[in-house]
Backbone as numpy.savetxt, mean C-alpha at the origin, in Angstrom:
# Nx Ny Nz CAx CAy CAz Cx Cy Cz
-8.42 -6.32 -23.52 -9.88 -6.40 -23.46 -10.35 -6.26 -22.02
-11.33 -5.41 -21.82 -11.96 -5.28 -20.50 -13.16 -6.22 -20.45
-13.29 -6.95 -19.37 -14.41 -7.87 -19.26 -15.16 -7.68 -17.95
-16.36 -8.21 -17.91 -17.14 -8.19 -16.68 -16.67 -9.33 -15.80
-16.38 -9.02 -14.53 -15.90 -10.03 -13.58 -16.95 -10.21 -12.50
-17.43 -11.42 -12.34 -18.35 -11.68 -11.24 -17.62 -11.45 -9.92
-18.24 -10.71 -9.02 -17.57 -10.32 -7.78 -17.14 -11.55 -6.96
-17.92 -12.63 -7.05 -17.57 -13.82 -6.27 -16.39 -14.59 -6.87
-15.85 -14.10 -8.00 -14.64 -14.70 -8.58 -13.38 -14.00 -8.06
-13.59 -13.05 -7.16 -12.48 -12.34 -6.52 -12.42 -12.77 -5.05
-11.28 -13.26 -4.62 -11.15 -13.77 -3.26 -9.96 -13.12 -2.56
-9.89 -13.36 -1.25 -8.77 -12.85 -0.43 -8.60 -11.34 -0.54
-9.71 -10.62 -0.48 -9.63 -9.17 -0.57 -8.93 -8.61 0.67
-7.99 -7.71 0.43 -7.22 -7.10 1.50 -7.07 -5.61 1.22
-7.62 -4.79 2.09 -7.51 -3.34 1.91 -6.06 -2.91 2.10
-5.55 -2.12 1.15 -4.16 -1.69 1.25 -4.02 -0.18 1.45
-5.02 0.59 1.08 -4.97 2.01 1.39 -6.29 2.69 1.03
-6.44 3.90 1.55 -7.62 4.70 1.25 -7.24 6.17 1.36
-7.74 6.97 0.43 -7.56 8.41 0.51 -8.88 9.08 0.15
-8.84 10.38 -0.09 -10.09 11.11 -0.34 -10.72 10.75 -1.68
-9.98 10.10 -2.56 -10.50 9.77 -3.89 -10.93 8.32 -4.05
-10.21 7.40 -3.40 -10.47 6.00 -3.67 -10.02 5.10 -2.53
-10.49 3.86 -2.59 -9.96 2.78 -1.78 -9.26 1.81 -2.73
-8.21 1.17 -2.24 -7.48 0.21 -3.06 -7.37 -1.10 -2.27
-7.76 -2.19 -2.93 -7.66 -3.52 -2.33 -6.77 -4.40 -3.20
-6.16 -5.38 -2.58 -5.55 -6.47 -3.33 -6.54 -7.63 -3.32
-6.49 -8.45 -4.35 -7.38 -9.61 -4.42 -6.79 -10.65 -5.35
-7.31 -11.84 -5.25 -6.97 -12.91 -6.19 -8.17 -13.10 -7.12
-7.92 -12.96 -8.41 -8.96 -13.21 -9.41 -8.85 -14.68 -9.80
-9.84 -15.45 -9.43 -9.78 -16.91 -9.63 -9.57 -17.26 -11.09
-10.31 -16.63 -11.99 -10.21 -16.96 -13.42 -8.92 -16.42 -14.03
-8.50 -15.25 -13.61 -7.23 -14.70 -14.07 -7.29 -14.00 -15.42
-6.15 -13.41 -15.78 -6.08 -12.61 -17.00 -5.97 -13.49 -18.24
-6.37 -12.91 -19.37 -6.31 -13.60 -20.66 -4.88 -13.55 -21.22
-4.44 -14.67 -21.79 -3.15 -14.71 -22.49 -3.29 -15.57 -23.75
-2.35 -15.40 -24.66 -2.27 -16.23 -25.86 -1.10 -17.19 -25.70
-1.33 -18.47 -25.95 -0.28 -19.49 -25.84 -0.05 -20.14 -27.20
1.09 -20.79 -27.31 1.37 -21.55 -28.52 2.28 -20.83 -29.49
2.42 -21.43 -30.66 3.28 -20.94 -31.72 2.44 -20.34 -32.84
3.06 -19.56 -33.73 2.31 -19.01 -34.87 1.50 -20.07 -35.60
0.31 -19.70 -35.99 -0.66 -20.54 -36.68 -1.36 -21.50 -35.71
-0.74 -21.75 -34.55 -1.33 -22.68 -33.58 -1.62 -21.99 -32.24
-1.85 -20.69 -32.30 -2.14 -19.95 -31.08 -3.44 -20.46 -30.44
-3.46 -20.46 -29.12 -4.67 -20.82 -28.39 -4.93 -19.79 -27.29
-6.19 -19.67 -26.94 -6.57 -18.76 -25.87 -6.41 -19.46 -24.52
-5.91 -18.71 -23.55 -5.72 -19.30 -22.23 -5.84 -18.20 -21.17
-5.64 -18.58 -19.94 -5.67 -17.64 -18.83 -4.61 -18.03 -17.80
-4.18 -17.03 -17.04 -3.33 -17.29 -15.87 -4.25 -17.23 -14.66
-4.66 -18.37 -14.18 -5.62 -18.43 -13.08 -5.03 -18.01 -11.75
-5.91 -17.71 -10.80 -5.52 -17.27 -9.45 -4.48 -16.15 -9.54
-4.85 -15.11 -10.25 -3.94 -14.01 -10.57 -4.18 -12.84 -9.61
-3.09 -12.27 -9.07 -3.20 -11.15 -8.15 -3.52 -9.85 -8.88
-4.54 -9.14 -8.42 -4.93 -7.86 -9.01 -5.16 -6.84 -7.90
-5.23 -5.59 -8.29 -5.68 -4.52 -7.40 -7.11 -4.15 -7.77
-7.91 -3.84 -6.78 -9.27 -3.37 -7.00 -9.33 -1.89 -6.66
-9.69 -1.10 -7.64 -9.73 0.36 -7.50 -11.19 0.77 -7.32
-11.52 1.24 -6.11 -12.90 1.59 -5.78 -12.98 3.09 -5.55
-13.57 3.79 -6.48 -13.69 5.24 -6.39 -14.85 5.61 -5.47
-14.63 6.61 -4.62 -15.73 7.10 -3.80 -16.79 7.72 -4.71
-18.01 7.28 -4.55 -19.09 7.76 -5.42 -19.37 6.84 -6.58
-18.72 5.67 -6.59 -18.85 4.78 -7.75 -20.14 3.96 -7.75
-21.06 4.25 -6.81 -22.37 3.60 -6.88 -23.16 4.13 -8.08
-22.87 5.36 -8.47 -23.57 5.97 -9.61 -22.91 5.52 -10.91
-23.69 4.86 -11.77 -23.11 4.27 -12.98 -22.54 5.33 -13.92
-23.22 6.48 -14.06 -22.71 7.51 -14.98 -21.37 8.07 -14.49
-21.25 8.24 -13.17 -19.99 8.71 -12.58 -18.89 7.69 -12.85
-19.19 6.41 -12.63 -18.18 5.36 -12.81 -17.75 5.26 -14.27
-18.71 5.30 -15.19 -18.38 5.19 -16.61 -17.44 6.32 -17.04
-17.71 7.52 -16.56 -16.85 8.66 -16.90 -15.44 8.45 -16.37
-15.33 8.01 -15.11 -14.02 7.80 -14.50 -13.28 6.65 -15.17
-14.01 5.59 -15.51 -13.40 4.44 -16.19 -12.85 4.86 -17.55
-13.65 5.61 -18.30 -13.23 6.06 -19.63 -11.98 6.94 -19.53
-12.00 7.87 -18.60 -10.84 8.76 -18.43 -9.59 7.97 -18.03
-9.77 6.98 -17.16 -8.64 6.19 -16.68 -8.03 5.36 -17.82
-8.88 4.73 -18.61 -8.41 3.88 -19.70 -7.70 4.70 -20.77
-8.16 5.92 -20.98 -7.58 6.76 -22.03 -6.19 7.29 -21.68
-5.84 7.26 -20.40 -4.50 7.70 -20.01 -3.47 6.65 -20.42
-2.42 7.10 -21.08 -1.41 6.18 -21.59 -0.78 5.37 -20.46
-0.70 4.07 -20.66 -0.06 3.20 -19.68 -1.01 2.56 -18.70
-2.23 3.08 -18.59 -3.19 2.49 -17.65 -3.83 1.25 -18.25
-3.93 0.21 -17.45 -4.52 -1.06 -17.87 -5.67 -1.40 -16.94
-6.78 -1.82 -17.51 -7.91 -2.31 -16.72 -8.24 -3.71 -17.23
-8.16 -4.70 -16.34 -8.48 -6.07 -16.73 -9.99 -6.27 -16.87
-10.73 -5.64 -15.96 -12.16 -5.85 -15.98 -12.87 -4.96 -14.99
-14.18 -5.09 -14.97 -15.04 -4.31 -14.09 -15.94 -5.28 -13.33
-16.20 -4.96 -12.07 -17.09 -5.78 -11.27 -17.96 -4.88 -10.41
-18.82 -5.50 -9.63 -19.69 -4.73 -8.74 -19.88 -5.49 -7.44
-19.65 -4.79 -6.34 -19.91 -5.35 -5.02 -21.39 -5.15 -4.73
-22.15 -6.23 -4.76 -23.60 -6.12 -4.58 -23.99 -5.67 -3.18
-23.09 -5.85 -2.21 -23.39 -5.43 -0.85 -23.35 -3.91 -0.70
-22.46 -3.26 -1.46 -22.31 -1.81 -1.36 -22.79 -1.08 -2.60
-23.10 -1.85 -3.67 -23.51 -1.28 -4.97 -22.41 -0.44 -5.62
-21.17 -0.71 -5.27 -20.05 0.03 -5.86 -19.51 -0.70 -7.08
-19.32 0.04 -8.17 -18.62 -0.49 -9.34 -17.12 -0.39 -9.09
-16.39 -1.38 -9.56 -14.97 -1.51 -9.21 -14.15 -1.85 -10.45
-12.98 -1.24 -10.57 -12.03 -1.59 -11.64 -11.02 -2.60 -11.11
-10.77 -3.64 -11.87 -9.69 -4.58 -11.57 -8.49 -4.18 -12.41
-7.41 -3.79 -11.75 -6.22 -3.26 -12.43 -4.99 -4.05 -11.98
-3.86 -3.90 -12.68 -2.66 -4.65 -12.30 -2.16 -4.29 -10.90
-1.55 -5.26 -10.27 -0.83 -5.03 -9.01 0.33 -4.10 -9.34
0.31 -2.89 -8.78 1.30 -1.88 -9.17 2.73 -2.23 -8.77
2.90 -3.20 -7.88 4.25 -3.55 -7.43 4.65 -4.97 -7.82
3.97 -5.55 -8.79 4.23 -6.95 -9.15 5.67 -7.20 -9.57
6.30 -6.22 -10.22 7.68 -6.41 -10.71 8.69 -6.50 -9.57
8.31 -6.03 -8.37 9.23 -6.04 -7.23 9.04 -7.26 -6.33
8.04 -8.06 -6.61 7.73 -9.18 -5.71 8.59 -10.41 -6.05
9.41 -10.82 -5.10 10.22 -12.02 -5.30 10.12 -12.89 -4.05
10.24 -14.19 -4.26 10.03 -15.15 -3.17 11.02 -14.98 -2.03
12.25 -14.58 -2.34 13.27 -14.47 -1.30 12.98 -13.36 -0.28
12.04 -12.45 -0.62 11.66 -11.40 0.33 10.67 -11.88 1.37
10.16 -13.11 1.20 9.16 -13.63 2.13 7.75 -13.27 1.69
6.78 -13.77 2.43 5.37 -13.55 2.12 4.79 -12.45 3.00
3.95 -11.63 2.40 3.24 -10.61 3.17 2.21 -11.29 4.07
2.16 -10.90 5.33 1.22 -11.53 6.27 -0.21 -11.09 6.01
-0.40 -10.02 5.23 -1.74 -9.51 4.97 -2.30 -10.05 3.65
-1.60 -9.82 2.55 -2.14 -10.21 1.24 -1.65 -11.57 0.78
-0.64 -12.14 1.47 -0.09 -13.46 1.17 0.70 -13.50 -0.14
0.97 -12.35 -0.75 1.83 -12.29 -1.93 3.29 -12.18 -1.49
4.20 -12.40 -2.44 5.61 -12.17 -2.14 5.81 -10.70 -1.78
6.70 -10.45 -0.82 7.00 -9.08 -0.43 7.78 -8.36 -1.53
7.75 -7.02 -1.47 8.46 -6.21 -2.45 9.89 -5.90 -2.03
10.19 -6.04 -0.75 11.55 -5.98 -0.22 11.55 -6.88 1.01
12.71 -7.20 1.58 12.72 -8.14 2.70 11.75 -7.76 3.82
10.81 -8.68 4.11 9.82 -8.51 5.19 8.97 -7.25 5.03
8.77 -6.79 3.80 8.02 -5.55 3.57 7.21 -5.65 2.28
5.91 -5.39 2.39 5.02 -5.38 1.23 4.61 -3.94 0.96
5.03 -3.42 -0.18 4.77 -2.03 -0.51 3.27 -1.74 -0.65
2.49 -2.75 -0.98 1.05 -2.56 -1.10 0.38 -2.44 0.26
0.76 -3.29 1.19 0.04 -3.39 2.46 0.68 -2.64 3.63
1.98 -2.79 3.80 2.62 -2.31 5.02 2.60 -0.80 5.24
2.84 0.04 4.21 2.79 1.48 4.50 1.45 1.92 5.07
0.36 1.45 4.48 -0.96 1.85 4.97 -1.21 1.28 6.36
-0.83 0.02 6.59 -1.03 -0.59 7.91 -0.24 0.17 8.98
0.94 0.66 8.61 1.79 1.37 9.55 1.13 2.65 10.05
0.28 3.25 9.23 -0.36 4.52 9.61 -1.55 4.33 10.55
-1.93 3.08 10.80 -3.13 2.81 11.58 -2.81 2.52 13.05
-3.83 2.65 13.88 -3.83 2.18 15.27 -2.79 2.86 16.16
-2.53 4.13 15.93 -1.69 4.90 16.85 -2.07 6.37 16.70
-1.77 7.16 17.69 -1.92 8.61 17.60 -1.00 9.27 18.61
-0.50 10.42 18.23 0.33 11.22 19.14 -0.55 12.09 20.03
-1.82 12.21 19.64 -2.71 13.12 20.33 -2.77 14.49 19.68
-1.93 14.69 18.65 -1.89 15.96 17.93 -2.13 15.66 16.45
-3.21 16.18 15.90 -3.59 15.85 14.52 -2.53 16.25 13.51
-1.91 17.41 13.70 -0.89 17.86 12.75 0.35 16.97 12.78
0.75 16.57 13.99 1.89 15.66 14.12 1.55 14.32 13.48
0.34 13.81 13.75 -0.09 12.53 13.17 -0.02 12.59 11.65
-0.55 13.66 11.07 -0.57 13.79 9.61 0.83 13.82 9.04
1.73 14.55 9.68 3.11 14.65 9.20 3.81 13.30 9.22
3.65 12.56 10.32 4.29 11.25 10.43 3.71 10.29 9.40
2.38 10.30 9.24 1.74 9.38 8.31 2.12 9.67 6.86
2.32 10.93 6.53 2.74 11.28 5.17 4.11 10.67 4.85
4.97 10.59 5.85 6.28 9.97 5.66 6.15 8.45 5.64
5.34 7.91 6.56 5.17 6.46 6.64 4.64 5.87 5.33
3.68 6.55 4.71 3.03 6.00 3.53 3.99 5.91 2.35
5.12 6.62 2.43 6.12 6.60 1.35 7.24 5.59 1.62
7.20 4.93 2.76 8.28 4.01 3.12 8.34 2.83 2.15
9.54 2.46 1.76 9.73 1.34 0.83 10.45 0.16 1.47
10.92 0.33 2.70 11.61 -0.75 3.40 11.24 -0.71 4.88
11.22 -1.87 5.50 10.83 -1.99 6.91 11.71 -1.13 7.82
13.03 -1.16 7.58 13.95 -0.45 8.47 13.86 1.06 8.34
13.20 1.56 7.29 13.16 3.00 7.05 11.85 3.65 7.51
11.02 2.88 8.23 9.75 3.42 8.71 9.99 4.22 9.99
9.50 5.46 10.02 9.53 6.20 11.28 8.20 5.94 11.99
8.19 6.06 13.30 6.97 5.77 14.04 6.82 6.68 15.25
5.60 6.75 15.75 5.34 7.48 16.98 5.72 6.58 18.15
6.51 7.12 19.08 6.95 6.35 20.25 6.31 6.94 21.50
5.44 6.20 22.17 4.90 6.70 23.45 6.05 6.98 24.42
5.98 8.12 25.08 7.10 8.57 25.92 7.40 7.57 27.04
6.36 6.86 27.52 6.59 5.92 28.62 7.31 4.66 28.17
7.62 4.56 26.86 8.42 3.44 26.37 9.91 3.78 26.34
10.25 4.96 26.85 11.64 5.38 26.93 12.05 5.47 28.40
13.13 4.80 28.76 13.60 4.80 30.15 15.08 5.15 30.20
15.57 5.37 31.41 16.99 5.66 31.64 17.45 6.89 30.86
16.65 7.94 30.88 17.02 9.16 30.16 18.22 9.83 30.83
19.18 10.21 30.01 20.38 10.86 30.52 20.80 11.95 29.54
20.89 13.19 30.03 21.24 14.30 29.15 22.70 14.18 28.72
22.93 14.46 27.44 24.28 14.42 26.88 24.85 15.83 26.92
25.98 15.99 27.59 26.65 17.29 27.67 27.76 17.33 26.62
27.74 18.35 25.79 28.75 18.47 24.74 29.79 19.51 25.14
31.08 19.15 25.00 32.17 20.05 25.37 32.57 20.93 24.20
32.87 22.19 24.51 33.47 23.09 23.53 34.93 22.68 23.38
35.34 22.33 22.17 36.68 21.81 21.94 37.78 22.83 22.27
37.47 24.12 22.18 38.48 25.15 22.43 38.61 25.47 23.91
37.49 25.61 24.59 37.54 26.01 26.01 37.39 24.84 26.96
37.00 23.68 26.42 36.74 22.48 27.22 35.65 22.72 28.26
34.79 23.69 27.97 33.64 23.94 28.84 32.39 23.35 28.19
31.44 23.02 29.04 30.19 22.45 28.53 29.42 23.51 27.76
29.01 23.17 26.55 28.26 24.10 25.72 26.87 24.31 26.30
26.42 25.55 26.23 25.05 25.86 26.63 24.19 25.86 25.37
23.40 24.83 25.21 22.57 24.70 24.01 21.11 24.97 24.36
20.40 25.53 23.38 18.96 25.76 23.58 18.17 24.47 23.49
18.72 23.48 22.75 18.06 22.19 22.61 18.87 21.13 23.36
18.20 20.41 24.23 18.88 19.36 24.99 18.82 18.04 24.22
19.88 17.25 24.35 19.94 15.92 23.75 20.08 14.90 24.87
19.28 13.85 24.80 19.30 12.82 25.82 19.60 11.46 25.21
20.21 10.61 25.99 20.29 9.19 25.67 19.15 8.50 26.41
18.66 7.39 25.84 17.57 6.67 26.50 17.56 5.23 26.00
16.87 4.40 26.74 16.62 3.02 26.33 15.18 2.92 25.86
15.01 2.44 24.64 13.67 2.28 24.06 13.22 0.85 24.33
12.22 0.71 25.18 11.75 -0.62 25.57 11.17 -1.39 24.38
């Protein structure tokens, strides 16, 4: 069942990503999702309060007819779940509350995400928050290079596998590596130089 959710019943909103189609936030829904409890014949209605959800905000969702069309299309796709709909009165945007897409990967032993405060999806890494955060607040000075690096960063699933832009002045003690030809024992002449360095 899709229900209307008062926007003030959603707390701890944390932006996790944005693209040309939508913004995605994590939030805690104070009232939480509906569940059935009990045994046959004695079923009761209940909720899981303070439940983590994602908020799907489509660009252009201030227009109700646009939002209704997108909501209908989204719900009709097999496997898509919408808990409810809300509206941010400050921006007049209609919003879908949907499941946390990475909930099955969140375990306590991975630690807590410093942004959304949920359990991480892998050790010290939150798949919802960290990839998008990693793409922010840096630039190589070249838009094409930035885009290429960010496309890889956004797909990272573990902290140790994130590539990043390194300012050149953070590298010291550069020393060119000379490679010997095993047959002639002469230094190879390569078109590409390889250096060793210390990354501060």
